[in-house]
C-alpha positions in Angstrom: -15.0 27.2 -14.5 -17.4 24.3 -13.9 -15.9 21.5 -11.8 -17.7 18.9 -14.0 -15.9 18.0 -17.2 -18.1 19.2 -20.4 -18.1 15.7 -21.7 -18.1 12.4 -19.6 -15.8 9.9 -21.3 -17.0 7.0 -19.2 -19.5 6.1 -22.0 -18.9 5.5 -25.8 -16.0 7.7 -25.5 -18.1 10.8 -24.6 -19.9 10.7 -28.0 -23.6 11.9 -28.2 -26.1 11.8 -25.3 -23.8 9.6 -23.3 -21.2 12.2 -23.0 -23.4 14.1 -20.8 -24.5 11.1 -18.7 -23.0 9.1 -15.7 -22.7 5.5 -15.1 -25.0 5.8 -11.8 -28.3 4.0 -11.8 -31.5 5.9 -11.9 -32.4 7.0 -8.3 -28.7 6.5 -6.9 -28.0 9.1 -4.3 -24.2 9.3 -5.5 -25.3 11.8 -8.2 -26.9 14.0 -5.5 -23.8 14.0 -3.2 -21.5 14.4 -6.5 -23.5 17.6 -6.9 -23.2 18.8 -3.5 -19.3 18.4 -3.8 -19.0 20.1 -7.1 -21.3 23.2 -5.8 -19.0 23.5 -2.8 -15.6 23.0 -4.8 -17.1 25.8 -7.2 -18.4 28.3 -4.0 -15.2 27.9 -2.1 -12.9 28.3 -5.1 -10.8 25.4 -4.3 -10.9 23.7 -7.8 -7.1 23.9 -8.3 -6.5 22.7 -4.7 -9.0 19.7 -4.4 -7.7 16.2 -4.5 -10.6 13.8 -4.5 -9.9 10.2 -3.4 -12.3 7.4 -4.5 -11.5 3.6 -3.7 -13.1 0.6 -5.0 -17.2 1.1 -5.1 -19.7 2.7 -7.0 -17.6 6.2 -6.7 -14.7 4.5 -8.4 -15.2 6.4 -11.6 -15.5 9.7 -10.3 -12.5 11.0 -12.1 -14.4 11.0 -15.4 -16.8 13.7 -13.8 -14.9 16.1 -11.8 -12.0 18.1 -13.1 -10.0 18.2 -10.0 -6.9 16.3 -8.6 -8.1 12.6 -8.6 -6.3 9.5 -6.9 -7.7 6.0 -7.1 -6.9 4.3 -4.0 -7.1 0.4 -3.0 -10.2 -1.1 -1.6 -10.6 1.0 1.8 -7.4 2.5 1.8 -8.6 6.2 0.8 -8.0 7.5 4.2 -4.5 6.4 4.3 -3.9 7.9 0.7 -5.4 11.1 2.0 -3.0 11.3 4.9 0.0 11.0 2.0 -1.6 13.7 0.1 -2.2 16.2 2.8 1.3 15.8 4.6 3.1 15.9 1.1 0.8 19.2 0.3 -0.7 20.7 3.2 -2.6 23.3 1.0 -4.4 20.8 -0.8 -8.0 20.0 0.2 -8.2 16.3 0.6 -11.4 14.6 0.3 -12.2 11.0 0.8 -15.7 9.8 -1.0 -16.5 6.1 0.1 -19.2 3.7 0.5 -20.1 1.4 3.3 -18.7 -1.8 2.0 -15.6 0.1 1.4 -15.1 2.4 4.6 -16.7 0.4 7.2 -15.4 -3.2 6.3 -11.9 -3.3 4.5 -11.2 0.1 5.5 -12.4 0.1 9.0 -8.7 0.2 10.6 -7.7 3.1 8.3 -10.7 5.6 8.7 -10.4 4.9 12.5 -6.6 5.9 12.5 -7.3 8.7 10.3 -9.8 10.2 12.1 -7.8 9.9 15.6 -4.9 11.6 13.7 -7.3 14.5 13.2 -5.6 16.2 10.2 -7.9 18.4 8.2 -9.0 16.0 5.7 -12.8 15.6 4.7 -14.3 12.2 4.5 -17.9 11.7 2.5 -19.1 8.5 3.7 -22.3 7.1 1.5 -24.2 4.7 3.2 -26.7 2.3 1.3 -26.7 -0.4 3.4 -25.2 -2.6 0.8 -22.0 -3.7 -1.3 -23.8 -2.0 -4.4 -21.1 -2.2 -7.0 -20.2 -5.7 -6.3 -23.4 -7.7 -6.5 -25.4 -6.4 -3.3 -23.8 -8.5 -0.6 -24.2 -8.0 3.1 -22.4 -4.9 4.1 -21.5 -3.9 7.7 -24.4 -1.5 7.6 -27.1 -3.7 6.2 -30.0 -3.4 8.6 -31.4 -6.3 10.6 -33.7 -8.9 8.2 -32.6 -7.3 5.1 -32.0 -9.9 2.4 -29.0 -9.6 0.4 -26.7 -11.7 -2.2 -25.1 -13.2 0.9 -27.8 -13.1 3.2 -30.8 -14.4 1.3 -32.9 -14.8 4.5 -32.2 -11.5 5.8 -29.4 -10.5 8.4 -29.8 -12.3 11.7 -27.9 -11.9 14.9 -25.4 -14.4 13.9 -24.3 -11.7 11.4 -23.9 -9.1 13.8 -25.7 -6.0 14.3 -25.2 -3.1 11.7 -22.2 -0.8 12.3 -23.0 2.9 13.3 -20.1 4.6 11.9 -20.9 8.3 12.5 -21.5 7.5 16.3 -18.2 5.6 16.3 -16.1 8.4 14.7 -17.9 11.1 16.9 -16.5 9.5 20.1 -13.0 9.8 18.9 -11.1 12.5 20.1 -9.4 13.5 16.7 -12.5 14.5 14.8 -14.2 17.8 15.2 -17.3 17.9 13.0 -19.3 14.5 12.6 -22.8 14.7 10.8 -25.5 12.1 9.5 -27.5 13.2 6.9 -30.2 11.5 4.1 -31.3 12.5 0.7 -35.0 11.2 0.7 -36.7 14.9 0.5 -36.0 18.2 -0.2 -35.5 19.4 3.2 -32.9 16.4 4.0 -31.1 17.1 0.5 -30.7 21.0 1.8 -29.2 19.6 5.1 -26.9 17.3 3.3 -25.5 20.2 1.0 -24.9 22.3 4.0 -23.2 19.4 6.1 -20.7 18.7 3.0 -20.0 22.3 2.6 -19.3 22.8 6.4 -17.1 19.7 6.3 -14.9 21.0 3.3 -15.0 24.7 4.7 -13.4 23.5 7.9 -10.7 22.1 6.2 -9.9 25.0 4.1 -10.0 26.8 7.6 -7.4 24.5 8.8 -9.6 23.3 11.7 -9.4 19.5 11.6 -11.0 16.2 10.5 -14.6 16.2 9.3 -17.1 13.3 8.5 -20.1 13.4 6.9 -22.4 10.1 6.5 -24.8 10.2 3.7 -27.8 7.7 3.8 -28.2 6.8 0.1 -31.0 5.1 -2.0 -29.9 1.9 -3.9 -33.0 1.3 -6.0 -31.2 -1.5 -8.0 -30.3 -4.0 -5.1 -33.6 -2.8 -3.2 -35.5 -4.0 -6.3 -37.6 -0.7 -5.9 -38.5 2.4 -7.8 -36.9 5.5 -6.6 -40.1 6.8 -4.5 -40.0 3.2 -3.0 -36.5 3.3 -2.1 -36.7 6.8 -0.6 -39.6 5.5 1.5 -37.4 2.5 2.6 -34.7 4.8 3.8 -37.0 6.5 6.3 -38.7 3.3 7.5 -36.0 1.0 7.6 -32.6 3.0 8.0 -33.7 6.1 10.2 -34.3 3.8 13.2 -31.1 2.5 13.0 -29.3 5.4 11.9 -30.8 8.6 13.3 -29.9 11.7 11.5 -28.2 14.7 13.1 -25.0 16.3 14.1 -22.9 13.8 16.2 -20.1 16.1 16.9 -19.4 19.7 16.4 -16.4 21.5 18.1 -15.4 24.8 17.7 -11.5 25.0 17.3 -9.1 27.5 16.2 -6.9 27.0 13.1 -4.1 24.8 13.9 -2.7 23.2 10.9 0.4 24.9 9.8 2.6 22.3 8.2 5.4 23.3 5.9 6.0 22.1 2.5 8.3 18.8 2.6 11.6 19.3 1.2 12.2 17.1 -1.8 15.7 17.8 -2.4 17.9 15.0 -2.1 21.0 16.9 -0.8 18.8 18.6 1.7 18.3 15.0 3.1 21.8 14.1 2.7 22.7 17.3 4.9 20.0 16.5 7.5 21.2 12.7 8.0 24.7 13.4 7.5 27.4 11.3 5.8 30.0 8.7 6.8 33.1 10.5 8.1 35.2 8.7 5.5 34.0 8.1 2.0 33.8 4.1 1.4 36.2 2.8 -1.6 34.5 1.9 -4.6 36.0 -1.1 -6.4 33.7 -1.5 -9.4 33.9 0.7 -12.4 31.0 -0.8 -14.5 27.6 -2.2 -14.1 27.3 -5.8 -14.0 25.8 -5.8 -17.2 26.9 -9.6 -18.0 24.0 -10.5 -15.7 21.4 -8.0 -16.8 22.1 -4.7 -18.8 19.8 -2.5 -16.4 18.3 -4.0 -13.5 19.4 -7.3 -11.5 17.1 -9.1 -9.1 18.2 -11.4 -6.3 15.9 -13.4 -4.0 17.5 -15.1 -0.7 15.3 -17.2 1.3 15.5 -19.6 4.0 14.0 -20.0 7.7 13.8 -17.5 10.5 17.2 -17.1 11.8 19.1 -18.1 8.4 20.3 -14.7 7.9 18.5 -14.1 4.5 17.6 -10.8 5.6 20.9 -9.8 6.7 22.7 -11.1 3.6 20.0 -9.3 1.4 20.8 -6.0 3.3 24.6 -6.3 2.9 24.2 -7.0 -0.7 21.9 -4.0 -1.1 24.6 -1.8 0.9 27.4 -3.0 -1.4 25.7 -1.8 -4.4 24.9 1.6 -3.0 28.6 1.9 -2.2 29.2 1.3 -5.8 26.9 4.3 -6.5 24.2 2.0 -8.0 20.2 2.2 -7.1 19.4 -0.7 -4.9 16.6 -1.6 -3.0 15.7 -4.5 -0.2 12.2 -5.6 0.5 11.9 -8.1 3.3 9.1 -10.6 3.5 8.9 -12.6 6.9 7.2 -15.9 7.0 4.7 -16.8 9.9 7.4 -19.1 11.6 10.0 -18.2 13.8 11.7 -21.4 12.4 11.1 -23.6 9.8 9.0 -22.6 6.6 10.4 -19.9 4.5 11.0 -16.0 4.7 12.6 -14.2 1.9 14.1 -10.8 0.9 14.0 -9.3 -2.6 17.1 -7.2 -3.7 17.2 -5.3 -7.1 20.3 -3.4 -8.4 19.7 -1.1 -10.9 22.0 0.9 -13.3 19.9 4.1 -12.8 16.8 3.6 -11.1 14.7 0.6 -9.6 11.3 0.7 -10.7 9.9 -2.3 -9.0 11.4 -3.7 -5.6 9.7 -7.2 -6.1 11.7 -10.0 -7.6 9.2 -12.8 -8.6 11.3 -14.0 -11.4 15.0 -13.3 -10.1 18.1 -13.6 -12.0 19.7 -15.2 -8.6 18.3 -17.4 -5.9 20.2 -18.1 -2.6 18.2 -20.7 -0.8 19.1 -21.8 2.8 16.5 -24.3 3.3 14.5 -26.9 1.4 11.2 -25.4 1.5 12.8 -22.0 0.2 14.4 -24.0 -2.8 11.3 -25.9 -3.7 9.3 -22.7 -3.5 11.5 -20.1 -5.3 13.9 -22.1 -7.5 11.3 -23.0 -10.4 10.6 -19.2 -10.7 14.3 -18.2 -11.5 14.4 -16.9 -15.1 16.4 -18.8 -17.8 20.1 -18.1 -17.8 19.8 -17.4 -14.2 21.5 -18.9 -11.3 20.6 -20.9 -8.0 22.9 -21.1 -5.1 21.6 -23.3 -2.2 22.7 -24.9 1.2 23.9 -28.4 0.5 24.4 -29.2 4.0 20.7 -29.3 4.7 19.1 -29.6 1.3 19.6 -32.9 -0.6 16.7 -32.6 -3.0 16.5 -30.0 -6.0 13.5 -29.4 -8.1 13.6 -29.7 -12.1 14.6 -26.3 -13.1 14.8 -24.7 -16.7 17.8 -26.2 -18.6 19.4 -22.7 -18.7 19.6 -22.1 -15.0 22.9 -23.1 -13.4 22.3 -24.6 -9.9 25.3 -24.7 -7.3 25.1 -26.6 -4.0 27.6 -25.1 -1.4 27.5 -26.6 2.0 27.0 -23.2 3.7 26.2 -24.7 7.3 29.2 -27.0 7.2 31.5 -24.5 6.4 30.1 -22.0 9.1 30.4 -24.8 11.6 34.1 -25.3 10.8 34.8 -21.8 11.3 33.2 -22.1 15.0 29.8 -20.1 14.2 27.1 -21.6 12.3 25.5 -17.8 12.2 27.9 -16.9 9.4 26.7 -19.2 6.6 24.8 -16.3 5.2 28.3 -14.6 4.7 29.5 -17.8 3.2 26.6 -17.6 0.6 27.7 -14.1 -0.1 31.1 -15.4 -0.8 30.0 -18.0 -3.1 27.5 -15.4 -4.9 30.5 -13.2 -5.6 32.5 -16.3 -7.0 29.9 -17.7 -9.1 28.5 -14.1 -10.6 31.1 -11.6 -10.2 28.6 -9.2 -9.4 31.0 -7.0 -7.9 34.8 -7.6 -6.8 35.2 -9.2 -3.5 36.3 -5.7 -1.9 32.9 -4.4 -2.5 31.4 -7.1 -0.2 34.1 -7.2 2.1 33.5 -3.3 2.6 29.7 -3.5 3.3 30.5 -6.6 5.7 33.1 -4.2 7.7 31.2 -1.3 7.5 28.0 -3.2 9.1 30.3 -4.6 11.9 32.2 -1.5 12.5 30.7 -1.4 16.2 31.5 -5.1 16.5 35.1 -5.2 15.0 35.9 -8.7 16.9 33.4 -10.3 14.6 35.0 -8.9 11.2 38.0 -11.6 11.0 35.3 -14.3 11.5 33.2 -12.8 8.5 36.1 -12.0 6.3 36.9 -15.7 6.6 33.5 -17.1 6.1 33.2 -14.8 2.8 36.5 -16.2 1.6 35.7 -19.7 2.3 32.6 -19.4 0.2 34.6 -17.7 -2.6 37.0 -20.6 -2.5 34.7 -23.5 -2.5 32.7 -22.3 -5.8 36.0 -21.4 -7.4 37.3 -24.8 -6.9 33.8 -26.5 -8.0 33.7 -24.2 -11.1 37.3 -24.2 -12.2 
């Protein structure tokens, strides 16, 4: 069975002559590299095991051409995605196919860490000295003196020297095979085909990480004919990027990783469960807020306790057998500014953990209220610390806004740090998201090793409840 699809749907839905043509420019080296990949996959009989990973760049449409597993990665992140594929399915043959702007710039950290890890993964690195797909900008591999869209007078010393990726990868301990090849004549094309085949074969033999750099023509951005571009590679690229094997270790097969177990009960058995099942207080999902998925954002300065309150709310929801997620986002400031946490509580499954337009906002400082309150959806609720916030932004007329002196109440209890628990009490009172017992159980469980703090936190929760009950009744 051919690795290539019978028709390429990239152009005109695969109709007519365009159903058998690619999107690559005439003279581009990607077509040759694709063919060598396809021939290797067929020769090694690994089509059903192969996963190609292509990020942003000229290779972005590879999935239109090759009938194998395909994953589209974010710009530069293909190696990180490759690790996920390999450990999730150790028998998969995982191949990253990346350009120089992608791998050597935004993805440099990913390729370095993946190479050093040394898992049996194959990386094909196409180096044409430019950001070809996005307009011909200066790339990390652009030769000195070469004019690009962002270096019209040519690359100079202030732009740095070209990055020699193959040599950099070869000096690391993780990789076992690194070679640089080219495509400008039949001899070099034959070497490129052999290098790609070897790099993939080493993976099928479970020996280790292999990296092949391919010097490729880009006639479009060089503004040259195909023949002229090939000569340019020989004259301008080879002195900077000499061809040949940079590393070739003989190692025994070592990668023998079991398939991961996705059985949830097996994970529960491994982690263990609480000695005593926590009590439940709610017999239904709080559909009066949303029928399926409730989003809450808690925001404040570092030290305000927004992250802790968010985690307690998440645990409270899980204790009631609902799916819940907590995603923290820390601001750059240790004090001042804003950091926040997004919480989702779903009847069955949280589909996205972010809360850009929450049902409920709890704000502990003014920057957080000003930043997030306007995004609360109509019909939503805002609770803020009126001890420190004196100005409220204009909100949708259907948004309810409640000021609670959280800091003042916490100070009256002798510990300002429990203002986040005051906020949870206020949240329970005004929303009736869960019964009080649900929140108190999560608080007591979190403080099980600091039992002396439980009475203080219980009192803070009750004070928050009482304040809003008196305010709303």
